[in-house]
C-alpha positions in Angstrom: 6.8 68.7 81.5 5.7 72.1 82.8 9.3 73.0 83.7 10.4 71.9 80.2 7.7 74.0 78.6 8.7 77.0 80.6 12.4 76.4 79.9 11.8 76.2 76.2 9.8 79.4 76.2 12.4 81.2 78.2 15.2 80.0 76.0 13.3 81.2 72.9 12.8 84.7 74.4 16.4 84.8 75.4 17.5 83.8 71.9 15.4 86.5 70.3 17.0 89.1 72.6 20.4 88.0 71.7 19.5 87.8 68.0 18.5 91.5 68.1 21.7 92.5 69.9 23.9 90.6 67.4 21.9 92.1 64.5 22.4 95.7 65.8 26.2 95.0 66.3 26.7 93.9 62.7 25.2 96.3 60.2 24.3 95.2 56.7 22.1 96.4 53.8 19.2 94.3 55.0 19.2 96.3 58.4 18.2 99.4 56.4 15.9 97.8 53.7 12.5 96.4 53.4 10.8 94.2 50.7 7.2 94.6 49.4 6.0 91.2 48.3 2.6 92.1 46.8 2.9 95.4 44.9 0.4 96.3 42.2 1.5 95.1 38.8 1.4 98.6 37.3 3.4 100.2 40.1 6.7 100.3 38.2 7.6 103.9 38.9 10.3 104.1 41.7 9.6 107.7 42.3 6.0 106.7 43.3 7.4 104.3 45.8 9.8 106.8 47.2 7.1 109.4 47.7 4.9 106.9 49.5 7.5 105.6 52.0 8.7 109.2 52.7 5.5 109.8 54.4 6.4 107.7 57.4 7.8 109.2 60.5 11.6 109.8 60.2 11.8 108.0 56.8 14.4 109.1 54.3 14.3 106.9 51.2 17.8 106.4 49.8 17.2 103.8 47.1 14.2 102.0 45.5 14.7 98.8 43.4 11.7 97.7 41.3 11.7 94.0 40.6 9.9 93.1 37.3 8.3 90.0 35.9 11.1 89.7 33.3 12.5 86.3 34.0 13.0 85.6 30.3 14.9 88.9 29.8 17.2 88.0 32.6 17.9 84.5 31.3 18.4 85.8 27.7 20.9 88.5 29.0 22.9 85.9 31.0 23.1 83.6 28.0 24.3 86.5 25.8 27.0 87.5 28.4 28.3 83.8 28.4 28.3 83.6 24.6 30.1 87.1 24.4 32.8 85.9 26.8 33.3 82.9 24.4 33.6 85.2 21.5 36.1 87.3 23.1 38.3 84.3 24.1 38.2 83.0 20.6 39.2 86.5 19.3 42.0 86.8 21.8 43.4 83.4 20.8 43.3 84.4 17.1 44.8 88.1 17.4 46.4 88.4 20.8 45.6 90.7 23.7 46.6 94.1 22.0 44.4 93.8 19.0 41.6 92.2 21.0 41.1 95.4 23.1 40.1 97.3 20.0 37.9 94.6 18.6 34.2 95.5 17.9 31.2 93.2 18.2 31.3 92.8 14.3 34.9 91.7 14.6 34.1 89.1 17.2 31.2 87.6 15.2 33.3 87.5 12.0 36.1 85.5 13.7 33.5 83.1 15.2 31.8 82.7 11.8 35.0 81.4 10.4 36.2 79.2 13.2 33.0 78.3 15.1 30.0 79.0 13.0 27.7 77.4 15.5 28.8 79.8 18.3 28.3 82.7 15.9 24.8 81.7 15.0 23.8 81.1 18.7 25.1 84.6 19.7 23.3 86.3 16.7 20.1 84.5 17.6 20.4 85.4 21.3 21.3 89.0 20.4 18.0 89.3 18.4 16.0 87.8 21.3 17.5 90.3 23.8 16.6 93.3 21.5 13.1 92.0 21.0 12.5 91.5 24.7 14.0 94.9 25.6 12.1 96.8 22.9 9.9 99.8 24.1 6.7 97.9 23.1 7.4 95.3 25.7 6.0 96.0 29.3 6.6 93.9 32.4 4.6 93.9 35.6 6.0 94.5 39.0 6.8 91.5 41.2 8.6 93.0 44.3 9.9 96.3 45.6 13.1 96.9 47.6 13.4 100.1 49.6 16.5 101.2 51.4 16.3 103.9 54.1 18.9 106.3 55.5 18.7 105.0 59.1 17.8 101.6 60.7 15.2 103.3 62.9 13.3 104.5 59.8 13.2 100.8 58.5 11.8 99.7 61.9 9.3 102.4 61.9 7.9 101.5 58.5 7.9 97.8 59.4 6.0 98.6 62.6 3.5 100.9 60.9 2.6 98.4 58.2 2.5 95.3 60.4 -0.9 93.7 60.0 -2.2 90.1 60.0 -1.9 87.8 57.0 -5.7 87.7 56.9 -5.9 91.4 56.6 -3.4 91.4 53.8 -5.2 88.8 51.8 -8.5 90.6 52.3 -6.8 94.0 51.7 -8.4 95.4 54.9 -7.4 99.0 55.0 -9.1 99.4 58.3 -6.4 97.2 59.9 -3.9 99.9 59.4 -3.4 102.4 62.2 -3.2 105.3 59.7 -5.3 105.3 56.4 -2.4 107.1 54.8 -0.2 104.0 55.1 -2.4 102.3 52.4 -0.5 102.5 49.1 -2.5 104.6 46.6 -5.0 104.9 49.4 -6.4 101.3 48.8 -3.7 98.7 49.0 -2.5 97.0 52.1 1.1 96.0 51.6 2.9 92.8 52.7 6.2 94.2 54.0 9.1 92.4 55.6 12.8 93.0 56.2 14.7 92.5 52.9 17.2 89.7 52.6 20.8 90.3 52.0 21.4 91.5 48.4 23.7 88.6 47.6 21.1 86.0 48.6 18.3 87.3 46.4 17.2 85.0 43.6 16.3 87.6 41.0 15.1 84.9 38.5 12.5 83.6 40.9 11.0 87.0 41.9 8.2 86.7 39.2 6.8 83.4 40.8 3.1 83.7 41.7 1.5 82.1 44.8 -0.3 79.6 42.7 2.9 78.7 40.8 4.8 78.2 44.1 1.9 76.1 45.5 2.0 73.8 42.4 5.8 73.5 42.5 5.6 72.6 46.2 3.1 69.9 45.6 5.2 68.4 42.9 8.4 68.4 44.8 6.6 67.0 47.9 5.3 64.1 45.9 8.8 63.4 44.5 10.2 63.6 48.0 7.7 61.1 49.3 8.6 58.8 46.5 12.3 59.1 47.3 11.8 58.7 51.1 9.5 55.7 50.5 11.9 54.1 48.2 14.8 54.6 50.7 12.6 53.2 53.5 11.6 50.0 51.6 15.3 49.4 50.5 16.8 49.9 53.9 14.1 47.7 55.6 14.7 45.0 53.1 18.5 45.2 53.7 18.0 45.0 57.5 16.0 41.8 57.2 18.8 40.2 55.1 22.0 41.5 56.7 22.8 44.3 59.3 26.1 45.1 57.6 24.4 45.4 54.3 21.8 47.8 55.8 24.5 50.0 57.4 26.3 50.2 54.1 23.2 51.2 52.3 22.3 53.9 54.8 25.7 55.3 54.4 25.4 55.4 50.6 21.9 56.9 50.7 23.1 59.6 53.1 25.8 60.6 50.6 23.8 60.4 47.3 20.3 61.4 48.2 21.2 65.0 49.2 22.6 65.5 45.7 19.3 64.1 44.3 17.3 66.6 46.5 19.4 69.5 45.0 18.1 68.6 41.6 14.5 68.3 43.1 14.9 71.7 44.6 15.7 73.3 41.3 12.0 72.8 40.4 11.0 75.3 43.2 11.1 79.1 43.0 12.3 80.8 46.1 12.7 84.6 46.8 16.2 84.1 48.4 19.0 81.6 49.1 17.9 81.2 52.7 14.5 79.9 51.7 16.0 77.6 49.1 18.5 76.1 51.6 15.7 75.7 54.2 13.6 73.7 51.8 16.6 71.5 50.9 17.4 70.9 54.7 13.8 69.8 55.3 14.0 67.2 52.6 17.4 65.8 53.6 16.6 65.9 57.3 13.4 64.0 56.7 15.0 61.4 54.6 17.9 60.8 56.9 15.7 60.7 60.0 13.4 58.0 58.6 16.1 55.9 57.1 18.5 56.2 60.0 16.2 56.2 63.0 12.7 55.1 62.1 13.6 52.1 60.0 16.2 50.9 62.6 13.6 51.2 65.4 10.9 49.3 63.4 13.0 46.3 62.3 15.0 45.9 65.5 13.3 43.4 67.9 12.3 45.0 71.3 14.4 42.4 73.3 17.6 43.4 71.3 
């Protein structure tokens, strides 16, 4: 057992070392970027963030992206784009490609009003909703900050300088920082990590609060338990009747249940696709492990 423990520790250390080597060999946007998970709600000015991170040793800030609590705006703009594509396809089928290139938005709506009034009404309603959500009177709080530096070493220096324990972050313990100037606005301890790849960021979930995520995880965990328990009871009953039926049922569950868990996972908010996939993997792995290994072990007599 002692040898096994030492071997596992050594293997983990070796894997971390190899991971760092591979990461340095293949450069990507995340190697130069960081993500701030807990910015103040009113810190929406990118210049303020650029000035703050430029204080760190060797740090030259190239880009700053401010994530806002505007999920409804993003959803409305996505819907508008999809409806606009349908309007353009309808106009192209009516007038051809040449005239379609010079068509205005009013022309598109006019054609849709004649041929597909429902589509026209839906677009007009969505257009009004977008204009209302994007009006100057509307303000949205900050949910996350993405900062990209000129060099990889600058990113690592910032991560090292702002590395504190989760307890200190929750308690906003400025004394835990090596340099008081590393506190944002002189009073905020930031939760900073390496940013995920841009293509994996789930922008519509960036506004999810900790309490919202906790409630979602409780709900999906309960649903997962019900699904796993239902599969356990079904497979156990099939084993007691006929082994061939149990094997068939296990195969069917292993095909259908992952699709069901994908629907369950849509109830959860995740910051990136990696987190979403990890959550789905845990659900599927737990279900298959119980229904393939645990049930079989429990219902098979020891002498067999």
